[in-house]
N, C-alpha and C positions, 0 to 999 in steps of 0.2 A: 605640766605642759603649757608654753607660754602660745599665747593668744593670735601669734604672726605661722606657728607651725599646725595648730586647731586651721586656720583659713586653708594655710594648704590642704590640709588631710579632706576639707570641705570643698575646695575647689574640682578635687578629684570624679564629685560625682555628675561638675557640669561635661569635664572630659569625656566620661559615660553615656549622661546626655546625649551627647553629640550622639554616639552609636545607635542613637533609636533609631530615626529611620530607616539609617541604611537596615539595618537588623532585620526592623519590622518587615522591608522588602522582601527579606527572599523567607520569613515562614507561608509565603502562599497568602492563600486565602481565607488565612485565619480570623472571622468574625472578631471587635477589639472588644469587649467586654471574656469571650471566651478564651481571648488569648490575653489578656488581664489577668485570667483565673491564674489559669496555665501559669503565668510567667508569677504571681505574687506564692503560689503553694511551691517552687521553687525556691523562689528565696526564704520562703519560712524554711520548709529541709538545710537550707544551707545553714541556717542558725542551726535551725536544731543538730546539723551532723556535730557544729561545734559546740556547742553543748553538750551533748554524750562522748565526743573526745575530752570536754577536760572534767570526766563525771559531773556535771551536773547537771540537777532534773530540771529538764522542761517546766515543768509547770510551775519550778520557786522564782523564776518572769513574768507570771502572771501577777502575780498579787503588787502591783501599782495601782496608784492612785486611780481613784474613777474618770477625774476632773483632764488625765494623761489617758487613760481610755481611749474616752470621747475625743480629745483633741487628734488622736494619733490618727484616732479610723474614722475622722471628722477629713484629717489631713493626706490620707494615700486615699483614699476611697471617694471621697466627696468630691477630689480634684480628679479624678479618671472617671468620676459617671456626669461627673458637668461637662468636660473637656467632648463624651463622647454626643452626651446629647447636642453641644454646639452644633459637631456634627453633623450631626442627624437632621437638627431645624434651619444652619446656615450653611454658601456657601465656605470651602475649608482656609477660604485662604481672607477671607470675612473674621473665621469665627481663630483663623489662627492669631491672626495679628490681635484682637483684644485679651486673648490667654496668655498674649508673650508680654502683658503690663505685669505681668507677677514680682517679675522682677526689679521694676521700679518702684513696684506700691511696697514690697522687703526695704529699700530704702526709705520711704520714707515711712512707712508705721513705724522702726526701731527709732523714731523719734519720741515712739510714748514709752519706749524700754527707758527702766533708771538708769544709770552709771552714760547712758551713750549720747548722745552728741551730735547731732543733725548738720553737716558742714556743706559748703555752698560743691563745692569737689566732686561729695557725694550726687548729688542731686542734677550738675552739671554730670559726669560722667556714668550714669545710668541714663540720664536723657543725651545721650552723644550713643551708646548700646541700643538703645529703643527705636533711631534713630535706622543705624545700620539693620538691623531688624525688618523695617520698615521696606526698607529699599531688598533684602534678601525676596521676605516673600509676597512682595510686590511684582521686584521682577522694574522698577523703577517706571511701574506704571499706576493710571489714578486708578482708583477705587471708590465706589460709591456705595455708603453702606444704605442697603432696600431695606424701606418699613418692615417690608414684609416677609420682614427675615427676624424680627425683633428677639421671640421666643429665642434662638439660637444666637441672639448675642447680647441678651441679657444671661445665656446658660455660660458663654463665654466668661462674661464679667463677671458671674459665680465661681466659677474656676479660677483664674485669677485672683481676686479675694481670700479663695480658701486657700488655693498656696502659698501664701505670700504669710494669712493668719496662721496659722499651724508652720510656718516657719518664724516666724518671730514670737510670737506664741513658744515655742519648742526650750525660745531662751529660761523663760520662767517656769520648765522642768529641770535644769538643768540637775539637778540629785535624779533624776531618772537616769536608768543605765540604758545606752541605747542598743543594748541587747532585748530589751523590752521594742523596739521595734518587729525584733520577727515573728513576736507575737500580732502584732499588728496587720504585718502583712500578711497572718496568715487569717485573722480576719477581712480582710479588703480580698483574699481570695473567694472567700465564703459567700462574701456577700457580692461580687462578681458575678457568681456560678445566675441565681437566680435573676439576676442581668441581662443576663447571657441567655436563657430558656425564656425569658420574653420577647427579650424584641431581637433577637437573634438566631442563623438553621446553624447547625453547628458542620463544622465540613473542619476537620483535622488534618493537618500536615501532613504533607505527603513528600515522600522520602528522605533520607535519610541528609537531604541537606535543612531543611524544613524544621524537621526535628530542630537538627543542631543550632536554631538559629533560635528555635523557643527556648532552645538551652542558657545558651548565650544572652539570650535577653534577660532570663531570669539570675542569672548570676550576675551579670552586671545592671545598664541600667533601669533593669524594675528589680535590685534583690541588692546586690550592695552596694551601689550607689546614695543608696536611703539611710542606710549606715552611718557611711562616709558623712554624708549633707548633717543628718544629726547633731553628731557630733562635732561637723563645724560650727553651727551654725545657734551651738548649745555653748562652745568653750572661745569660736574664731570672733573674725570683726565682720559680723551678718554688713555692715552696710557695703562692701566688696564685693565680701560673697555675692547679692543681689548683684550690684555692677557685672562683674564675670560672669553669672548667669548668662547675658547675652551672650556669651561665649560660644552659649551650647547649637546655635542653628545655626553661626556660622561655622562652629567644623563637624555639624550633621552637612550643608550643605561644602565642605572642601571634600567630607566622603564618598558624596555622594560625585562629586566629579569626577575623584581620583580610578571609581568603580567604573566609569563610562554607563551613570546613569544623569548626570549633571554634565555642562557647560561653563568652564571658564570665562568670562567677561570678566571688563571694564568695572563694571558697575556692585561685582563680588568685591575684586580687588578694593572699591570704595567704601565697602557694605565691610569689608571686614581693616581699613583703614579708623573708622570711627568707632567700631565696638572695639580693638585692640587698646585706641587711644580711648574711650570712654571708662576701659577697664584699668589703664595705668592710673586715669585723671582722678577716677575710685578710689585706689591704693595705693596712692602716693605720699600718706600716711602713715600707712605700712613698712611703705619700702622706705622709709626716712629713720621709721623703729630699726626695721631693719641693720641697715646700715650702720647707723650710731652702735648695734647691740653685737653689729662685726668687727 
């Protein structure tokens, strides 16, 4: 499979992550760690159904290098743990902005990978995406980081570093099949359960609509997205994927507007231009290869 095709497959994760905010609003008052446990359980069952339909033994996919297990669980569970802790200890806008450093960090960290070359347009594209995301999250207003929320800010930074590190180091485990992510999802669900019991009060979805939203989360942005992302970062252009990741908050904002949970403004339009322009700039070498190949 070509690098361009693998990159396209990985980019579908960004599309699915763009639906995360809207679907989460439809789950009602289900607390974050409980929702994480439920969604990742669905993701695990999704992969288990695939294994059984093909006559494969699920236990066969358990046998992966210890380092791959550590990285997988560290990435999936660690990201969500530190993100939710950041939201508990700092205002959502501040926590979200710091957490959304991960696409830029992916682009920068990728320079440490064998055979990868970091070019100016990769960094410039990622910075444009970050600028667009800042506009979306702050709505053009000023923001001041209050030092009293330092613990939350640090948790958000660890969150960003965690996901960027997981994504980049996954490249070093290219021989580990994507199916192994199914077991990483199962482990994440198990670890999220005690966090829920310690930090939260259980609240089950109310009505068929909220249950369907939880199911959609487990099948899409908290399910299939992690499998396509794993394939993309292992076999595609990881620098382009990093820049494309800033499309997630843009898609999220567009969906919230489309469903009456947000307002279309000139600021959203400017953010769109920055994010899309940044993605095109970062991906210009891949686009050029595609044209030559066609």
